[in-house]
C-alpha positions as CSV (number, residue, x, y, z in Angstrom):
1,M,34.8,76.5,-2.2
2,D,35.6,73.0,-1.3
3,Q,34.1,70.1,-2.0
4,P,32.9,67.4,0.2
5,P,34.6,64.3,-0.1
6,S,32.8,61.9,-1.8
7,T,31.2,58.8,-0.3
8,P,31.9,55.5,-1.6
9,A,28.9,53.7,-3.0
10,S,29.6,50.6,-0.4
11,A,29.3,53.2,2.6
12,S,26.1,55.0,1.3
13,A,24.0,51.7,0.4
14,P,21.8,50.4,3.1
15,A,23.1,47.4,5.2
16,P,21.3,44.2,5.0
17,P,18.7,43.6,7.1
18,T,19.7,41.9,10.4
19,L,18.1,39.1,12.9
20,H,17.0,40.6,16.4
21,R,18.0,38.7,19.2
22,R,15.0,38.1,21.1
23,L,15.1,34.6,22.8
24,G,15.6,34.1,26.0
25,L,16.4,30.8,28.0
26,V,12.9,29.9,28.3
27,Q,11.6,30.4,24.7
28,A,15.4,28.8,23.7
29,T,15.2,25.8,25.9
30,A,11.2,25.0,24.8
31,L,12.6,25.0,21.4
32,N,15.1,22.6,21.9
33,M,12.6,20.1,24.2
34,I,10.0,20.1,21.6
35,D,12.6,19.5,18.7
36,M,13.9,16.7,20.9
37,V,10.5,14.9,21.7
38,G,8.5,14.6,18.3
39,I,6.8,10.9,17.9
40,G,10.4,9.7,18.1
41,P,9.8,8.0,21.9
42,F,6.7,7.0,21.4
43,V,7.7,5.2,18.2
44,T,11.4,3.7,19.7
45,L,10.0,3.1,23.1
46,P,8.7,-0.5,22.1
47,L,11.5,-0.7,19.6
48,V,14.0,-0.7,22.7
49,M,12.0,-2.9,25.3
50,G,12.2,-5.3,22.3
51,F,16.1,-5.6,22.0
52,M,16.9,-5.0,25.3
53,G,14.3,-7.1,27.2
54,P,13.7,-5.8,31.0
55,N,17.3,-3.9,30.6
56,F,15.5,-1.3,28.4
57,L,16.3,1.8,30.5
58,L,20.1,1.0,30.5
59,A,19.8,2.3,26.5
60,W,18.0,5.4,27.3
61,L,21.0,5.9,30.2
62,V,23.5,5.5,27.6
63,G,22.0,7.7,25.0
64,A,21.7,10.5,27.7
65,A,25.3,10.1,28.3
66,L,26.0,10.0,25.0
67,S,23.6,12.9,24.4
68,L,25.7,15.2,27.4
69,V,29.2,14.9,25.6
70,D,28.0,15.8,22.3
71,G,26.1,18.7,24.0
72,L,29.7,19.8,25.3
73,I,30.8,20.4,21.6
74,W,27.5,22.2,20.6
75,S,27.7,24.2,23.5
76,E,31.0,25.5,22.8
77,L,30.5,26.2,19.5
78,G,27.1,27.7,19.4
79,A,28.8,29.9,22.4
80,A,32.0,30.8,20.4
81,Y,29.8,31.8,17.2
82,P,26.3,32.5,17.8
83,E,25.1,33.2,14.6
84,A,22.4,32.0,12.1
85,G,22.7,28.7,10.5
86,G,24.7,26.9,13.5
87,S,26.8,23.7,11.3
88,Y,26.9,25.8,8.5
89,R,28.9,28.4,9.8
90,F,30.9,25.9,12.3
91,L,31.7,24.1,9.0
92,K,33.1,27.2,7.3
93,L,35.2,28.1,10.3
94,A,36.5,24.5,10.7
95,Y,38.1,24.1,7.3
96,G,39.0,27.5,6.7
97,E,36.9,30.3,5.2
98,Q,38.6,30.6,2.4
99,K,39.8,26.9,2.1
100,W,37.6,23.5,2.1
101,G,35.6,25.2,4.6
102,R,33.6,27.3,2.0
103,L,33.1,23.8,-0.1
104,M,32.3,22.0,3.3
105,S,29.6,24.1,4.1
106,F,28.1,24.7,0.6
107,L,27.8,21.4,0.5
108,Y,26.1,21.1,3.7
109,V,23.3,23.7,2.6
110,W,22.4,21.8,-0.5
111,Q,22.3,18.4,1.3
112,T,19.9,20.8,4.0
113,L,17.8,21.6,0.6
114,V,17.4,17.5,0.4
115,Q,17.4,16.5,3.8
116,A,14.8,19.0,5.6
117,P,11.9,18.5,3.0
118,L,12.0,14.8,3.9
119,V,12.5,15.4,7.2
120,V,9.3,17.6,7.3
121,A,7.4,15.0,4.8
122,S,7.8,12.2,7.0
123,G,6.9,13.9,10.1
124,A,3.7,15.2,8.4
125,I,2.8,11.8,7.0
126,G,3.7,9.9,10.7
127,F,1.0,12.7,12.0
128,A,-1.5,11.9,9.5
129,Q,-0.9,8.1,10.5
130,Y,-1.4,8.9,13.9
131,F,-4.2,11.1,13.2
132,G,-5.7,8.0,11.9
133,Y,-6.2,6.4,15.3
134,L,-8.8,9.1,16.0
135,V,-10.4,9.4,12.7
136,P,-9.9,6.6,10.0
137,L,-8.3,7.9,6.9
138,T,-9.6,5.2,4.2
139,E,-9.6,7.0,0.9
140,W,-6.5,7.6,-0.7
141,W,-6.3,11.1,-0.4
142,Q,-7.4,11.9,3.1
143,P,-3.8,10.8,4.6
144,K,-2.2,13.6,2.1
145,L,-4.7,16.7,2.7
146,V,-3.4,15.9,6.3
147,S,0.2,15.8,5.7
148,G,-0.5,18.6,3.6
149,G,-2.7,20.6,5.5
150,V,-0.3,20.3,8.5
151,V,2.7,21.7,6.8
152,L,1.0,24.4,5.4
153,L,-0.6,25.5,9.1
154,L,3.3,24.9,9.9
155,L,4.4,27.5,7.5
156,A,1.5,30.2,8.9
157,L,3.1,30.0,12.2
158,L,6.1,30.5,11.7
159,Y,5.6,33.7,9.4
160,R,6.0,35.8,12.0
161,K,9.0,37.5,14.2
162,I,10.8,35.7,16.6
163,E,9.3,36.8,19.4
164,D,6.3,35.6,18.8
165,I,7.9,32.5,17.3
166,G,9.4,32.0,21.1
167,R,5.9,32.8,22.5
168,L,4.5,29.8,20.5
169,G,7.1,27.6,21.4
170,V,6.7,27.9,25.1
171,L,3.1,27.3,24.5
172,L,3.4,24.3,22.5
173,W,6.1,23.1,24.9
174,L,3.5,23.2,27.8
175,G,1.4,21.1,25.8
176,V,4.5,18.4,25.6
177,L,5.0,18.5,29.5
178,G,1.3,18.0,29.9
179,L,1.1,14.9,27.9
180,M,4.4,13.3,29.5
181,G,3.1,14.6,32.9
182,W,0.1,12.6,32.7
183,L,1.8,9.6,31.0
184,I,4.3,9.4,34.0
185,L,1.6,10.3,37.0
186,G,-0.5,7.4,35.3
187,G,2.5,4.7,35.7
188,V,3.0,5.8,39.3
189,T,-0.5,5.7,40.2
190,H,-1.2,2.3,38.8
191,A,2.5,0.7,38.6
192,T,1.8,-3.3,39.2
193,H,4.5,-4.7,37.4
194,P,8.5,-3.9,38.9
195,V,11.1,-2.4,36.5
196,A,14.6,-2.3,37.4
197,W,16.6,0.8,36.7
198,L,19.7,-0.7,36.7
199,P,20.4,-4.8,35.8
200,A,20.4,-6.9,38.7
201,G,24.4,-7.6,39.4
202,G,25.7,-4.7,37.6
203,L,26.7,-4.6,33.6
204,G,28.5,-7.3,34.5
205,A,26.1,-9.7,34.8
206,L,24.8,-8.9,31.4
207,P,25.7,-11.5,28.6
208,G,28.3,-10.0,26.0
209,V,25.9,-10.3,23.1
210,L,23.5,-7.8,24.8
211,L,25.8,-5.4,25.7
212,S,27.2,-5.5,22.1
213,A,24.6,-5.5,19.6
214,A,21.4,-5.1,21.0
215,M,22.8,-2.3,23.2
216,G,24.1,-0.8,19.9
217,Q,20.8,-1.4,18.2
218,A,18.8,0.2,20.9
219,T,21.5,3.1,21.9
220,A,20.9,4.3,18.1
221,K,17.4,4.4,18.9
222,T,17.6,6.1,21.8
223,I,20.4,8.7,20.5
224,Y,17.6,9.6,17.9
225,S,15.1,10.2,20.1
226,Y,17.4,12.3,22.1
227,L,18.6,14.7,18.9
228,G,17.3,18.0,18.3
229,Y,19.0,19.9,21.5
230,Y,21.3,21.8,19.5
231,N,18.4,23.3,17.4
232,V,19.2,26.9,19.4
233,C,22.5,27.0,17.6
234,H,20.7,27.2,14.2
235,L,19.0,30.2,15.8
236,G,22.2,31.7,17.3
237,G,21.6,35.1,15.5
238,E,18.4,35.4,17.5
239,V,19.6,34.8,20.9
240,R,20.0,37.3,24.0
241,E,23.3,36.7,25.5
242,P,24.1,33.8,23.6
243,H,27.4,33.1,25.5
244,K,25.5,32.2,28.2
245,I,21.8,31.0,27.3
246,I,23.0,28.8,24.3
247,P,25.0,26.2,26.3
248,R,22.2,26.5,29.1
249,S,19.6,25.7,26.7
250,I,21.4,22.5,25.6
251,F,22.1,21.0,29.0
252,L,18.9,22.0,30.2
253,S,17.1,20.4,27.4
254,I,18.9,16.9,27.6
255,L,18.8,16.7,31.3
256,G,14.9,17.8,30.9
257,I,14.3,15.3,28.0
258,M,16.2,12.5,30.3
259,A,14.8,12.5,33.3
260,L,11.3,12.8,31.1
261,Y,11.9,9.9,29.0
262,L,13.2,7.8,31.7
263,L,10.0,8.2,33.8
264,L,8.1,7.6,30.8
265,N,9.5,3.9,29.8
266,W,9.6,3.4,33.3
267,S,5.8,4.2,33.6
268,V,4.8,2.4,30.6
269,G,6.7,-1.1,31.7
270,S,5.4,-0.9,35.1
271,V,1.7,-0.9,33.9
272,I,2.6,-3.1,30.7
273,P,4.7,-5.9,30.8
274,W,7.9,-5.0,28.3
275,A,7.3,-8.3,26.1
276,E,3.7,-6.8,25.5
277,A,4.6,-3.4,25.0
278,S,7.5,-4.0,22.6
279,R,4.7,-5.2,20.3
280,S,2.3,-2.2,20.6
281,E,2.2,-0.5,17.2
282,F,0.3,2.5,19.3
283,I,1.6,2.2,22.8
284,V,0.9,5.8,24.1
285,S,-2.9,4.9,23.5
286,T,-2.7,1.3,24.6
287,F,-1.0,2.2,27.6
288,V,-3.8,5.0,28.7
289,E,-6.5,3.1,27.5
290,R,-5.5,0.2,29.9
291,I,-5.6,2.6,32.7
292,Y,-8.0,5.1,32.0
293,G,-10.4,3.7,29.0
294,A,-11.0,4.3,25.5
295,T,-12.4,8.0,25.8
296,A,-9.0,9.0,27.6
297,A,-6.8,7.0,24.9
298,K,-8.8,9.2,22.4
299,A,-7.5,12.0,24.3
300,A,-3.8,10.8,24.4
301,T,-3.6,10.5,20.8
302,A,-4.6,14.0,20.3
303,L,-1.9,15.1,22.5
304,V,0.7,12.8,20.7
305,L,-0.6,15.0,17.7
306,W,0.1,18.1,19.6
307,V,3.4,16.8,20.5
308,A,4.2,15.5,17.0
309,F,3.2,19.0,15.3
310,A,5.5,20.7,17.9
311,S,8.3,19.1,17.2
312,L,7.7,19.9,13.2
313,F,7.6,23.3,13.9
314,A,10.5,23.3,16.1
315,V,12.7,21.5,13.3
316,L,11.3,24.1,10.1
317,L,12.2,26.9,12.3
318,G,15.7,25.8,12.6
319,Y,16.2,24.5,9.1
320,S,15.0,27.6,7.7
321,R,18.2,30.0,9.1
322,I,20.3,27.2,7.2
323,P,20.1,28.8,3.7
324,Y,19.6,32.4,5.1
325,A,22.9,31.9,6.5
326,A,24.8,31.1,3.3
327,A,22.9,33.4,1.4
328,A,23.4,36.3,4.0
329,D,27.2,35.3,3.7
330,G,27.3,35.7,-0.2
331,E,27.8,31.6,-0.9
332,F,24.0,30.9,-1.7
333,L,21.5,31.7,-3.7
334,P,20.7,35.6,-2.9
335,I,17.1,35.2,-2.5
336,F,17.3,33.2,0.6
337,A,18.4,36.2,2.3
338,R,15.7,37.8,2.4
339,T,14.2,39.3,5.3
340,H,10.6,40.9,6.5
341,P,11.0,44.4,6.2
342,T,9.7,45.2,9.7
343,K,9.2,41.3,11.6
344,H,13.0,40.6,10.6
345,F,13.0,37.1,9.9
346,P,14.1,34.9,6.6
347,T,10.9,34.8,4.2
348,F,12.1,32.8,1.5
349,P,13.5,29.7,3.3
350,C,10.5,28.5,5.0
351,C,8.3,28.2,1.9
352,C,10.7,26.5,-0.2
353,W,10.3,23.6,2.2
354,V,6.7,23.1,0.8
355,G,7.9,22.7,-2.3
């Protein structure tokens, strides 16, 4: 009797677990926007005012314009190559999968392993510093406890399937929108100082030094506050209809945050003169306290902590997909390619940031 043809070992081996495409437009946009906000705009707001004086809104407009241009690139790449890891995959394709691309993408993964813990640590430290406005942290170990506790809580929240993470992202996003809406409403209803959207007489009326040195410094700060709209590209392997959702989420994120930042800066400047605001360490708390009192300022500070936590949530989520993508591609340590057997999310990359 004829024997059945033998099956190659590679064909009989189980396929490696894959990520599930469960993120829709709302979830992708929410994760982008909470990545973009964080504490950054509240820290850079007074700095930009110090550089630009009464023309501080101009730097936020320029930063938004540059972000939109960069968003075109990320949108095209993300839609064309919707895979986990984002920049890892883009570098490999751009420089050749069998040539310099392997080296560039490999170096990018190692750079991420150094950068990501530093970014998460700095965000957690910033969280602890703002937490000190609510609860004085007088002992040396107390800020460390708060920072470490935040990172562990983030790890617990991210240890779940992507659709649950998407819902958590939307919940955190609603808190961010709530804070920004409250601050903007406070400015609209309590405005006492005029704020110009554009310099009187146009750009030609500004001194050349301001347009070069000061504008460069201020715009660098605003661009930093806009960064994060590309986070969805790192999650490209988990987005539904990525050729549509990735570009849309990027531009919705940039335009939405641009509107929020401009209105926020206008609101603060209309209540607190820019010269005074530029010297404030806790500008949001000072702004709310001036309008609503000390109790409301503490509530606003708590919401700023919510925003900072939301940003760390999105940052850690995006970073976790980079070493996973490299490991799944066979270009990095295999342990990073491990996924949960039933929930289908990378289990190891997030854990390594805590170390």
